[in-house]
C-alpha positions as CSV (number, residue, x, y, z in Angstrom):
1,M,14.5,18.1,22.1
2,V,14.8,15.7,19.3
3,D,18.7,15.3,18.7
4,R,20.0,16.1,22.2
5,F,17.1,15.1,24.7
6,H,15.3,12.6,22.5
7,W,12.1,13.8,24.3
8,L,10.3,13.4,20.7
9,S,10.8,11.8,17.5
10,T,11.6,14.3,14.6
11,K,7.8,13.3,13.0
12,E,6.2,14.1,16.6
13,F,8.2,17.6,16.7
14,L,7.2,18.5,13.1
15,D,3.4,17.4,14.0
16,G,3.8,20.0,16.8
17,I,5.3,22.6,14.7
18,A,2.5,21.8,12.0
19,L,-0.2,22.0,14.9
20,G,1.5,25.1,16.2
21,Q,1.2,26.9,12.5
22,V,-2.7,26.4,12.1
23,T,-3.6,28.1,15.2
24,P,-3.2,31.5,16.8
25,G,0.1,31.5,18.9
26,P,2.3,29.0,17.0
27,V,5.3,29.4,19.9
28,L,2.8,28.9,22.6
29,I,0.9,25.8,20.9
30,T,4.0,24.0,20.0
31,A,5.8,24.5,23.5
32,T,2.6,23.4,24.8
33,F,2.3,20.4,23.0
34,V,6.3,19.3,23.4
35,G,5.4,19.7,27.2
36,Y,2.6,17.4,27.1
37,K,4.7,14.6,25.3
38,V,7.2,14.9,27.8
39,S,5.2,14.9,31.2
40,N,1.4,15.2,30.2
41,F,-0.6,17.9,31.9
42,F,2.1,19.3,34.2
43,G,4.4,19.5,31.7
44,A,2.3,21.3,29.3
45,F,1.4,23.9,32.0
46,M,5.0,24.2,32.8
47,A,6.2,24.8,29.2
48,T,3.5,27.3,28.6
49,L,4.7,29.3,31.8
50,G,8.1,28.6,30.3
51,V,7.2,30.6,27.2
52,F,5.4,33.2,29.1
53,I,7.2,34.1,32.5
54,P,10.5,35.0,30.8
55,S,9.5,37.8,28.5
56,F,6.6,39.1,30.7
57,F,9.5,40.0,33.4
58,I,12.1,41.4,30.8
59,L,9.3,43.7,29.8
60,I,8.0,44.6,33.3
61,L,11.7,45.8,34.0
62,L,12.3,47.3,30.7
63,I,9.3,49.2,30.0
64,P,10.2,52.0,32.2
65,Y,13.6,52.8,30.4
66,H,11.9,52.0,26.8
67,D,12.3,55.6,25.6
68,R,15.8,56.2,26.7
69,L,17.2,52.7,25.5
70,K,16.0,53.2,22.0
71,G,18.2,56.0,21.1
72,V,21.0,54.2,22.6
73,E,23.6,53.3,19.6
74,K,24.8,50.1,21.3
75,V,21.1,48.9,22.2
76,R,20.4,49.2,18.4
77,M,23.6,47.5,17.5
78,M,22.7,44.5,20.1
79,E,18.9,44.4,18.3
80,Q,20.7,43.8,15.1
81,G,22.8,41.1,16.4
82,V,19.9,39.3,17.8
83,L,17.9,39.8,14.9
84,G,20.8,38.1,12.5
85,S,21.0,35.3,15.1
86,F,17.4,34.8,15.1
87,I,17.6,34.2,11.2
88,G,20.5,32.1,11.6
89,M,18.6,29.8,14.0
90,L,15.5,30.1,11.4
91,A,17.7,28.7,8.6
92,L,18.9,26.1,10.2
93,V,15.6,25.1,11.5
94,L,14.3,25.2,7.9
95,F,17.3,23.2,6.6
96,N,16.3,20.2,9.1
97,F,12.5,20.3,8.2
98,G,13.4,20.4,4.5
99,R,15.9,17.4,5.0
100,T,13.2,15.3,6.9
101,S,10.1,16.5,5.0
102,L,11.4,17.1,1.4
103,V,12.0,13.5,0.7
104,D,10.4,13.0,-2.9
105,I,9.2,15.2,-5.6
106,P,5.4,15.6,-4.9
107,R,6.4,17.1,-1.5
108,I,9.2,19.4,-2.8
109,L,6.4,20.8,-5.3
110,M,4.0,21.4,-2.8
111,A,6.6,23.3,-0.3
112,A,7.5,25.4,-3.5
113,A,4.0,26.2,-4.3
114,A,3.1,26.7,-1.0
115,F,6.1,29.3,-0.8
116,F,5.1,30.9,-3.8
117,A,1.4,31.5,-2.6
118,I,2.8,32.8,0.7
119,Y,4.8,35.1,-1.8
120,K,1.8,36.0,-3.6
121,K,0.1,37.0,-0.5
122,I,-2.5,34.3,-0.8
123,G,-4.5,33.6,2.5
124,L,-3.0,30.6,4.8
125,P,-6.5,29.1,5.0
126,Y,-6.6,28.5,1.3
127,I,-2.9,27.3,1.3
128,L,-3.4,24.8,4.0
129,L,-6.9,23.6,2.5
130,T,-5.4,23.1,-1.0
131,G,-1.8,21.2,0.8
132,G,-4.3,19.1,2.7
133,M,-6.7,18.2,-0.5
134,L,-3.5,17.5,-2.6
135,S,-1.9,15.3,0.0
136,I,-5.2,13.3,0.5
137,L,-5.2,12.9,-3.2
138,I,-1.5,12.4,-3.9
139,F,-0.5,10.5,-1.0
140,G,-3.6,8.8,-0.3
141,L,-5.9,8.0,-3.0
142,L,-3.3,7.4,-5.9
143,K,-1.0,4.8,-3.7
């Protein structure tokens, strides 16, 4: 969306991800946001459908066979491969976001603090509120 198609700038994409993370259903919100940026309401509608339709049909087709498939060794192996690939994709996204967002010491420290807070199971609303207040203080009032 950013590098290949140039539909969004990196900042716009990060804004969409951030918006998605503070709402229920981050993938849906992000897809709808990108669709809207590309083609207004029609784009938002089509992107939202694009998120739901494939998984809906896959579930409809596979549910009758679930009990038989979950015991098949090759299916379990495939699941492990898909999960490994997903972790790799997440790592690349994290690397790209970090390269774009972590450009100075305060941002790096805030990211580390948020990571530690999530690791210690502090509630997301508290982390977001604290991050917002620190951002206003550090990047707004002190500059």
